[in-house]
C-alpha positions as CSV (number, residue, x, y, z in Angstrom):
1,X,22.6,47.7,-35.0
2,X,22.5,44.5,-33.1
3,X,19.1,45.3,-31.6
4,X,17.0,44.6,-34.7
5,X,18.8,41.3,-35.1
6,X,17.9,40.4,-31.5
7,X,14.3,41.3,-32.0
8,X,14.0,39.2,-35.2
9,X,15.5,36.2,-33.3
10,X,13.1,36.8,-30.5
11,X,10.1,36.7,-32.9
12,X,11.3,33.3,-34.2
13,X,11.3,31.7,-30.7
14,X,7.5,31.5,-30.2
15,X,6.7,29.6,-33.4
16,X,9.7,27.4,-33.0
17,X,8.7,26.5,-29.4
18,X,5.2,25.7,-30.5
19,X,6.5,23.5,-33.3
20,X,8.9,21.7,-30.8
21,X,6.1,20.9,-28.3
22,X,3.8,19.7,-31.1
23,X,6.5,17.3,-32.3
24,X,7.1,16.2,-28.7
25,X,3.4,15.5,-28.3
26,X,3.4,13.4,-31.5
27,X,6.3,11.4,-30.4
28,X,4.8,10.7,-27.0
29,X,1.7,9.3,-28.7
30,X,3.9,6.7,-30.4
31,X,5.3,5.4,-27.1
32,X,4.2,2.0,-25.9
33,X,3.3,2.7,-22.3
34,X,3.5,-0.5,-20.2
35,X,0.4,-1.9,-18.5
36,X,0.3,-2.4,-14.8
37,X,1.0,-6.1,-15.2
38,X,4.0,-5.4,-17.5
39,X,5.4,-3.0,-14.9
40,X,4.9,-5.4,-12.1
41,X,6.6,-8.2,-14.1
42,X,9.6,-6.0,-14.9
43,X,9.9,-4.9,-11.3
44,X,10.0,-8.5,-10.1
45,X,12.7,-9.4,-12.6
46,X,14.8,-6.4,-11.5
47,X,14.4,-7.3,-7.8
48,X,15.3,-11.0,-8.4
49,X,18.4,-10.1,-10.5
50,X,19.5,-7.5,-7.9
51,X,19.1,-9.9,-5.0
52,X,20.9,-12.7,-6.9
53,X,23.9,-10.5,-7.8
54,X,24.0,-9.0,-4.3
55,X,24.1,-12.5,-2.8
56,X,26.8,-13.7,-5.2
57,X,29.0,-10.6,-4.5
58,X,28.4,-11.0,-0.8
59,X,29.6,-14.6,-0.9
60,X,32.6,-13.8,-3.0
61,X,33.5,-11.0,-0.6
62,X,33.1,-13.3,2.4
63,X,35.3,-16.0,0.8
64,X,38.0,-13.6,-0.3
65,X,38.1,-12.0,3.1
66,X,38.3,-15.4,4.8
67,X,41.2,-16.4,2.5
68,X,43.1,-13.2,3.0
69,X,42.8,-13.4,6.8
70,X,43.9,-17.0,6.7
71,X,47.0,-16.2,4.6
72,X,48.0,-13.1,6.6
73,X,47.6,-14.8,10.0
């Protein structure tokens, strides 16, 4: 008895998949894709912020290490 139910479910998969991919395509057409210059600018911002945070954390780590060594010795 379960076999006809499985076949009817299988028949629904094709049209549902086509509908899904049509909706995906419509949504992708709405996306604002960045230009080369926008991508370059965003990359520069990410690199600058990353280097700034890394430098700050490195300095804090160095200072705390120095203080802990001074206290323990």
